C-alpha positions in Angstrom: 23.8 -10.9 -42.6 23.6 -13.9 -40.2 21.1 -15.9 -41.3 20.4 -19.0 -38.5 19.1 -22.0 -39.4 17.2 -23.7 -36.3 19.4 -27.6 -35.8 18.3 -30.0 -33.0 21.1 -28.5 -30.6 19.3 -24.9 -31.3 16.6 -26.2 -30.2 17.6 -28.3 -27.6 19.2 -25.3 -25.7 16.4 -22.4 -26.0 13.8 -25.3 -24.4 17.0 -25.6 -21.4 17.5 -21.8 -21.2 13.5 -21.5 -21.2 13.0 -23.7 -18.3 15.9 -22.1 -16.2 13.6 -19.1 -16.5 10.5 -20.5 -15.5 12.6 -21.7 -12.1 13.5 -18.4 -11.8 10.6 -16.5 -11.9 8.8 -18.9 -9.0 11.1 -17.6 -6.9 10.2 -13.8 -5.5 13.2 -12.1 -3.7 12.6 -9.3 -1.8 13.1 -6.1 -3.1 16.3 -5.3 -1.0 18.2 -9.2 -1.6 17.2 -8.7 -5.6 19.0 -4.7 -5.6 21.9 -6.4 -4.0 22.4 -9.4 -6.7 21.8 -6.6 -9.3 24.4 -3.9 -8.5 26.8 -6.9 -7.6 26.3 -8.6 -11.7 26.2 -5.1 -12.5 29.8 -5.0 -11.1 31.4 -8.4 -12.2 29.6 -8.1 -15.9 31.7 -4.6 -16.0 34.6 -6.5 -14.9 34.5 -9.6 -17.0 33.3 -7.3 -19.9 36.4 -5.2 -19.7 39.2 -7.7 -19.2 37.8 -9.5 -22.3 39.1 -5.8 -24.0 42.1 -6.8 -22.2 41.6 -3.9 -18.7 44.0 -5.0 -15.9 42.0 -4.0 -13.2 41.1 -7.0 -10.5 37.4 -7.5 -9.4 38.4 -6.0 -6.2 40.1 -3.3 -7.8 36.8 -2.6 -10.7 34.3 -2.6 -7.0 36.3 0.2 -5.5 36.4 2.0 -8.1 32.7 1.4 -8.9 32.1 2.7 -5.0 34.3 5.4 -5.2 33.5 9.3 -5.6 32.1 10.0 -9.1 34.2 13.6 -8.8 37.6 11.9 -8.9 39.5 11.8 -11.9 40.0 8.3 -13.2 42.7 6.8 -15.3 42.1 4.9 -18.2 41.0 1.6 -17.0 39.0 3.1 -14.2 36.8 4.7 -16.4 35.9 2.1 -18.8 35.0 0.2 -16.2 33.3 2.7 -14.6 31.7 3.7 -17.6 30.2 -0.1 -18.3 28.4 -0.2 -15.0 26.4 3.4 -16.2 25.6 2.3 -19.8 24.0 -1.4 -18.1 22.6 1.0 -15.4 20.9 3.4 -18.6 19.9 0.1 -20.5 18.1 -1.0 -17.2 15.9 2.2 -17.9 15.4 1.7 -21.6 14.0 -1.4 -20.7 11.6 -0.5 -18.0 10.7 2.1 -20.8 10.4 -1.5 -23.3 12.4 1.0 -25.3 13.1 -0.2 -29.3 16.1 -1.3 -30.2 17.5 1.5 -32.9 20.1 3.1 -34.7 19.9 6.0 -31.9 20.2 3.4 -28.6 23.3 1.8 -30.5 25.3 5.1 -30.5 24.0 6.1 -26.8 25.5 3.3 -25.4 28.5 3.4 -27.4 29.1 7.0 -26.2 28.3 5.8 -22.8 31.2 3.0 -23.0 33.6 5.5 -24.2 32.6 8.9 -21.9 35.9 10.5 -21.5 37.7 9.3 -25.2 37.9 12.0 -27.1 35.6 12.8 -29.8 37.1 10.9 -32.9 36.5 8.0 -30.8 33.0 8.5 -30.1 30.3 7.9 -32.7 30.6 6.1 -36.3 34.2 5.7 -38.2 34.7 7.5 -40.6 38.0 7.6 -43.4 41.5 7.2 -43.1 43.9 8.7 -43.9 45.3 7.7 -47.7 47.7 4.3 -47.3 46.6 3.7 -44.1 44.0 0.4 -43.8 42.0 0.1 -40.3 42.1 -2.8 -39.1 42.0 -5.4 -35.9 45.2 -5.8 -35.3 47.3 -8.7 -33.9 49.1 -7.1 -30.4 51.9 -9.4 -31.2 52.4 -10.1 -35.3 50.9 -6.8 -36.1 49.0 -8.8 -38.7 45.2 -7.8 -38.8 43.7 -10.5 -37.1 40.1 -8.9 -38.9 39.0 -6.0 -41.2 36.2 -4.7 -41.1 33.5 -3.9 -43.6 34.4 0.2 -44.8 32.9 2.8 -43.5 30.5 4.0 -46.1 28.5 1.0 -45.7 27.6 0.9 -41.8 25.2 3.4 -41.7 23.1 0.5 -44.1 24.8 -2.4 -42.3 22.9 -0.7 -38.8 19.7 0.1 -40.9 19.4 -3.6 -42.5 19.8 -4.7 -37.9 17.3 -2.7 -36.9 15.0 -3.5 -39.4 15.6 -7.7 -38.3 15.7 -6.8 -34.6 12.1 -4.8 -34.7 10.6 -7.5 -37.7 11.7 -10.7 -37.8 10.0 -14.0 -35.4 13.3 -15.2 -34.3 13.5 -16.2 -31.3 14.8 -13.6 -28.5 17.2 -15.2 -27.7 18.4 -16.0 -31.3 18.1 -12.2 -31.9 20.2 -11.4 -29.0 22.7 -13.7 -30.3 22.6 -12.4 -34.3 23.0 -8.5 -32.4 26.1 -9.7 -30.7 27.6 -11.0 -34.0 26.3 -8.0 -36.1 28.0 -5.0 -33.5 30.3 -7.1 -33.3 31.2 -7.8 -37.1 30.4 -4.3 -38.5 32.5 -3.2 -36.3 31.1 0.6 -36.8 33.5 2.4 -33.9 36.5 3.3 -33.8 36.7 1.5 -30.2 33.6 -0.4 -27.6 32.4 -2.3 -29.9 32.9 -5.2 -28.1 31.2 -3.7 -24.8 28.4 -2.5 -27.3 27.6 -5.7 -28.6 27.5 -7.5 -25.3 25.9 -4.3 -23.8 23.4 -4.5 -26.5 22.0 -7.9 -27.2 22.3 -7.9 -23.3 19.3 -5.7 -23.9 17.7 -7.8 -26.3 17.9 -10.8 -23.6 16.4 -8.0 -20.6 13.2 -6.8 -22.9 12.3 -10.1 -24.2 12.2 -11.5 -20.4 15.7 -13.3 -20.4 17.1 -10.9 -18.0 16.8 -12.9 -15.2 15.7 -9.8 -13.1 19.8 -8.6 -13.8 20.9 -11.6 -11.2 24.0 -12.1 -13.0 27.0 -11.4 -15.3 26.1 -13.5 -19.1 29.8 -11.5 -19.1 31.7 -13.5 -17.4 31.4 -16.7 -19.1 32.5 -15.1 -22.0 35.1 -13.9 -20.5 35.8 -17.2 -18.9 37.9 -18.5 -22.3 38.9 -15.3 -24.5 39.8 -17.4 -27.3 37.1 -19.5 -27.4 34.5 -16.3 -27.4 36.7 -15.1 -30.5 37.1 -18.3 -32.3 33.4 -18.6 -32.8 32.7 -15.1 -33.3 35.5 -15.6 -36.1 34.4 -19.3 -37.1 37.3 -20.0 -39.1 36.9 -17.5 -41.8 39.2 -15.1 -43.7 39.8 -11.9 -41.7 38.2 -9.3 -44.7 34.8 -9.2 -44.0 33.5 -9.7 -47.2 34.8 -13.1 -47.3 32.2 -14.1 -46.0 32.0 -13.1 -42.3 29.1 -10.7 -44.0 26.8 -14.1 -44.3 29.0 -16.8 -42.6 28.6 -20.9 -44.5 28.1 -22.1 -40.7 26.7 -19.4 -38.8 25.8 -22.4 -35.5 29.2 -21.9 -35.1 28.3 -18.7 -32.9 24.3 -19.3 -32.3 25.3 -22.3 -30.5 28.5 -21.2 -28.1 26.1 -18.0 -27.3 23.0 -20.2 -26.3 26.4 -23.0 -24.2 27.2 -19.7 -22.4 23.3 -18.0 -22.1 22.7 -21.9 -20.5 25.4 -21.9 -18.3 24.8 -18.4 -16.5 21.0 -18.7 -16.3 22.0 -22.1 -14.5 24.2 -20.1 -12.5 21.0 -17.8 -12.0 18.4 -20.6 -11.0 20.9 -21.7 -7.9 21.9 -18.0 -6.6 18.1 -17.7 -6.7 16.8 -20.7 -5.1 20.2 -19.8 -2.2 20.0 -16.0 -1.5 15.6 -16.5 -1.3 16.9 -19.5 1.3 19.7 -17.9 3.4 17.2 -14.8 3.9 13.9 -16.6 4.5 16.1 -18.8 7.6 18.3 -15.8 8.5 15.0 -13.4 9.0 13.4 -16.6 11.0 16.2 -16.8 13.0 15.7 -12.9 14.7 11.8 -14.3 16.0 11.0 -15.6 19.7 8.2 -18.7 20.2 5.6 -16.4 20.2 6.6 -14.4 17.6 7.5 -18.1 15.5 3.7 -18.4 17.0 1.9 -15.4 16.1 3.7 -16.1 12.8 2.1 -19.3 11.9 -1.5 -18.4 13.1 -1.6 -15.4 10.5 -0.5 -18.0 8.0 -3.2 -20.6 8.4 -5.7 -17.8 9.1 -5.5 -15.3 7.3 -5.2 -15.0 3.5 -6.2 -11.0 3.6 -6.0 -8.3 6.0 -6.5 -8.0 9.1 -6.5 -6.0 12.5 -4.7 -6.5 15.8 -8.0 -6.5 17.5 -8.9 -9.2 15.6 -6.3 -11.8 16.2 -6.1 -10.7 20.1 -9.6 -11.8 20.6 -8.4 -14.8 18.6 -5.8 -15.8 20.8 -7.1 -14.3 24.0 -4.2 -11.9 24.2 -4.0 -8.0 24.7 -4.5 -6.0 21.7 -0.7 -4.1 23.0 0.9 -7.5 23.3 -0.5 -8.5 19.8 0.8 -4.9 17.9 4.5 -5.6 19.8 4.5 -8.5 18.1 3.8 -7.8 15.0 5.8 -4.9 14.8 8.3 -8.2 14.8 7.6 -9.4 12.1 7.1 -6.0 9.8 10.6 -5.2 10.3 11.7 -8.5 9.4 10.1 -8.4 6.4 7.3 -11.1 7.3 4.3 -8.7 7.7 3.2 -5.3 5.8 1.0 -2.6 7.3 -1.4 -0.8 5.9 -1.9 2.3 5.9 -4.6 4.9 6.0 -3.7 8.4 6.4 0.0 8.0 7.8 -2.0 6.0 10.6 -1.7 1.6 10.6 -5.4 1.1 9.6 -4.3 -3.0 9.5 -1.9 -5.8 7.9 -1.5 -8.4 5.5 1.1 -11.0 5.0 3.9 -9.7 2.5 4.7 -11.1 -0.6 8.0 -12.7 0.9 5.8 -14.6 3.2 3.5 -16.0 0.4 5.2 -16.6 -1.7 7.4 -19.3 0.4 4.5 -19.9 3.0 6.4 -23.8 2.8 9.3 -23.0 3.2 9.2 -20.8 6.2 6.6 -23.3 7.9 8.9 -25.8 7.9 11.5 -23.4 9.8 8.9 -22.5 12.5 7.6 -26.2 13.2 
C-alpha cells in the first residue's frame, strides 16, 4: 500500500488547490451555463481518458458519438468513449447521494467502462492458463512493462484500499492520488484499469468538494504528456508488483505529479468559471433596452426581498402594466424571478444571478 508523507512541496500544491476551490465557489453560474460546461467537460474527459489508452478518435468524433442515437451500433473505439461518458454520469449521481467508496462501486464503474465487451473482460480477473503470464506488454518490443499482483491477492488488496479511503485522516487530494495509483497498480481487471482508476480518483475529488462543480477535465492534463503520466506512476520501479510497487520507496514522485495536474486543472477552472460568468452577464444585459436597464438598477438599489409591480409602479410613477411588461423582459433574461401561488404570479424577486453578481451588473448598466 502506498504510504504518503507530507512534504513542503505537497503542502504547497494542496494550499494552491484549496485557494482555487474557494475562488470557484465565489463564482455563481446560472443552471443553464453550469449544465452546458459540465456536459462539455464530460465529453473532454471521455476523449482524453480513452486517448491515454490509445483510442484513435478525434475530439470532434467523440463529440459526435456522444450526441448520436444510443440505439445505433458502435465500433469498439466509439463504444469506449460512450461508456466513459455514461460512467461519469453514473458517478455524478452517486456523488449527489454521497455514496461511500466500496468494492461494489469499483466493480460497477468497471462494468460501465467495459460495457459491450466479452464477459471475461468484466469483473475481477481470474487465473491464467498454465505457462501464460498476465502482464501489461510493450506494444513494440513485446516485453512486459508491468507484471501486476497474482489474481488471488486482488480481493484483499481492494479491501485494504477501501478501508484506507473510508478510515484515513489524509487530505482528500492525497486520497484521490492514492486511489488512482492503487487501482492502476493492483490492476484488478483484464481491461479498463486505467479508465476505472481515473474515474474513481475523480469521484473521490467530487465527493470531498474538489470536483469544481463538474467543470473542466482533469483527464486532459494526464493526456497532455502520456509518457510523463506513465513514468510518474511507474516511479522508476521494477516491472514486478512485488518488487517495490506494492510499497514504493518514493511515493512523492506520483503524488507531486498528480497534485501538479490538479493544480493546473483547477487554475483553468477558475478562468473558465469567471469567463463564462462574465459572458453570460454581458450577454443578458445586451438584450435590455434603456427603460429596462433603469428598472433593473432601481430594483437592485431598492429591493432586497420580494416586491410587487404595484409597489414599483407607485415608486416610479408609471402604470402597473408598464412595470409588468418591463419585468417580463427582466425575467426572460434571468435577472428577476416570479414567485407563483397556484400558478399565478404573486410577486417578484431578484434572481440568484443578479444577487451574486450585483457589482458586475451595475457596472454594465451604468
